[in-house]
KEKE-3310 file (N, C-alpha, C; in steps of 0.2 Angstrom, whole numbers, plus 5000, padded with zeros to 4 digits):
npx = (4242:4232:4220:4220:4221:4207:4200:4203:4200:4186:4180:4187:4177:4165:4168:4174:4163:4154:4161:4160:4146:4146:4154:4145:4131:4136:4140:4131:4114:4106:4110:4113:4120:4132:4135:4143:4157:4159:4158:4169:4179:4177:4185:4200:4196:4193:4206:4215:4209:4212:4225:4227:4223:4234:4242:4241:4243:4237:4225:4213:4212:4210:4200:4191:4193:4193:4179:4170:4173:4168:4152:4150:4151:4141:4130:4130:4128:4114:4106:4108:4100:4087:4086:4085:4093:4099:4096)
npy = (5109:5117:5112:5118:5130:5133:5128:5140:5150:5148:5141:5151:5161:5163:5162:5176:5181:5178:5182:5197:5198:5198:5208:5219:5217:5216:5228:5241:5249:5251:5239:5245:5255:5252:5246:5250:5251:5236:5233:5236:5230:5216:5213:5212:5203:5191:5189:5184:5173:5166:5165:5159:5146:5138:5137:5124:5106:5097:5098:5094:5096:5110:5112:5106:5115:5129:5128:5121:5133:5144:5138:5138:5152:5155:5148:5155:5169:5165:5160:5172:5180:5175:5174:5187:5196:5205:5216)
npz = (4830:4822:4827:4839:4836:4830:4841:4849:4843:4839:4852:4858:4857:4862:4874:4876:4872:4884:4893:4890:4890:4905:4908:4903:4909:4925:4930:4940:4937:4921:4906:4894:4896:4899:4887:4876:4883:4886:4871:4865:4875:4870:4859:4864:4873:4866:4858:4868:4874:4862:4861:4874:4871:4865:4876:4881:4881:4873:4861:4864:4877:4876:4869:4878:4891:4886:4880:4891:4900:4894:4894:4906:4910:4902:4907:4921:4917:4913:4925:4932:4926:4926:4939:4942:4945:4935:4925)
capx = (4241:4227:4215:4222:4218:4200:4198:4203:4195:4176:4177:4188:4174:4160:4171:4174:4157:4151:4164:4157:4140:4147:4155:4137:4126:4135:4138:4125:4111:4105:4115:4114:4126:4139:4136:4151:4163:4159:4161:4177:4183:4176:4191:4206:4196:4194:4214:4217:4206:4214:4233:4226:4223:4241:4245:4239:4247:4233:4218:4208:4211:4211:4193:4189:4193:4188:4172:4169:4172:4161:4148:4150:4149:4132:4127:4129:4124:4106:4106:4108:4095:4084:4085:4080:4099:4102:4091)
capy = (5115:5120:5110:5123:5137:5132:5130:5147:5155:5146:5142:5159:5169:5161:5164:5181:5185:5178:5187:5202:5198:5199:5215:5223:5214:5216:5235:5246:5251:5247:5237:5247:5263:5246:5243:5251:5246:5229:5231:5235:5224:5210:5209:5209:5195:5184:5188:5182:5166:5162:5163:5155:5140:5137:5135:5117:5103:5096:5101:5092:5099:5116:5112:5105:5121:5133:5127:5122:5141:5147:5135:5139:5158:5158:5146:5160:5174:5162:5159:5179:5182:5170:5176:5193:5199:5209:5220)
capz = (4829:4818:4831:4843:4833:4828:4848:4852:4838:4841:4860:4863:4853:4866:4881:4876:4873:4892:4896:4886:4895:4912:4908:4902:4915:4933:4934:4942:4931:4914:4904:4888:4897:4898:4880:4871:4886:4884:4865:4865:4878:4866:4856:4868:4880:4860:4857:4874:4873:4857:4863:4878:4868:4862:4881:4883:4879:4867:4856:4867:4881:4874:4867:4886:4895:4883:4879:4898:4902:4889:4894:4913:4909:4899:4912:4926:4915:4912:4932:4935:4922:4929:4946:4943:4947:4931:4921)
cpx = (4235:4221:4215:4220:4213:4199:4199:4201:4188:4176:4179:4182:4169:4163:4172:4168:4151:4154:4162:4150:4140:4149:4150:4133:4128:4138:4130:4121:4110:4109:4117:4119:4133:4140:4143:4156:4164:4160:4168:4182:4183:4183:4198:4203:4197:4201:4216:4216:4211:4220:4230:4227:4229:4245:4245:4241:4243:4227:4213:4207:4209:4203:4190:4188:4189:4183:4169:4168:4168:4154:4144:4147:4144:4129:4125:4125:4114:4103:4106:4101:4089:4083:4084:4087:4103:4094:4092)
cpy = (5118:5116:5115:5127:5136:5133:5136:5152:5155:5146:5147:5162:5169:5163:5172:5183:5183:5182:5194:5205:5201:5208:5220:5223:5216:5224:5238:5247:5248:5243:5241:5255:5257:5245:5244:5248:5241:5227:5231:5232:5219:5207:5208:5203:5189:5185:5183:5176:5164:5160:5158:5147:5136:5135:5128:5112:5099:5100:5100:5095:5107:5117:5113:5110:5126:5134:5127:5130:5145:5146:5138:5148:5161:5154:5151:5167:5171:5161:5167:5183:5179:5172:5183:5198:5206:5211:5218)
cpz = (4828:4822:4835:4842:4831:4835:4850:4850:4840:4847:4862:4861:4858:4873:4881:4876:4879:4894:4896:4891:4901:4913:4907:4908:4923:4934:4934:4936:4925:4910:4897:4891:4896:4892:4874:4875:4884:4877:4863:4869:4873:4863:4857:4870:4873:4860:4863:4875:4868:4859:4868:4876:4867:4869:4882:4877:4873:4865:4861:4874:4880:4874:4874:4890:4893:4885:4886:4901:4901:4890:4900:4914:4906:4904:4919:4924:4915:4919:4934:4932:4924:4936:4949:4946:4943:4927:4913)
residu = (UNK:UNK:UNK:UNK:UNK:UNK:UNK:UNK:UNK:UNK:UNK:UNK:UNK:UNK:UNK:UNK:UNK:UNK:UNK:UNK:UNK:UNK:UNK:UNK:UNK:UNK:UNK:UNK:UNK:UNK:UNK:UNK:UNK:UNK:UNK:UNK:UNK:UNK:UNK:UNK:UNK:UNK:UNK:UNK:UNK:UNK:UNK:UNK:UNK:UNK:UNK:UNK:UNK:UNK:UNK:UNK:UNK:UNK:UNK:UNK:UNK:UNK:UNK:UNK:UNK:UNK:UNK:UNK:UNK:UNK:UNK:UNK:UNK:UNK:UNK:UNK:UNK:UNK:UNK:UNK:UNK:UNK:UNK:UNK:UNK:UNK:UNK)
# end
């Protein structure tokens, strides 16, 4: 149980950060215009990711899926930045 809670806190934080980056970068216009809404969305997203960790049967699955989703989110953000699709 503690390992799943830690997965939700740590990996869920990273997943929420990646999702917040999506919220800030994907709307049209400069990302500074979407900064406040994305920061407001961060806490509920982190809470949802932390709760999602308890839906897995094992802590390993929670770590792998939450961490994998966070890594994929950051990878897509990096690719968007390299491609010049975001400002």
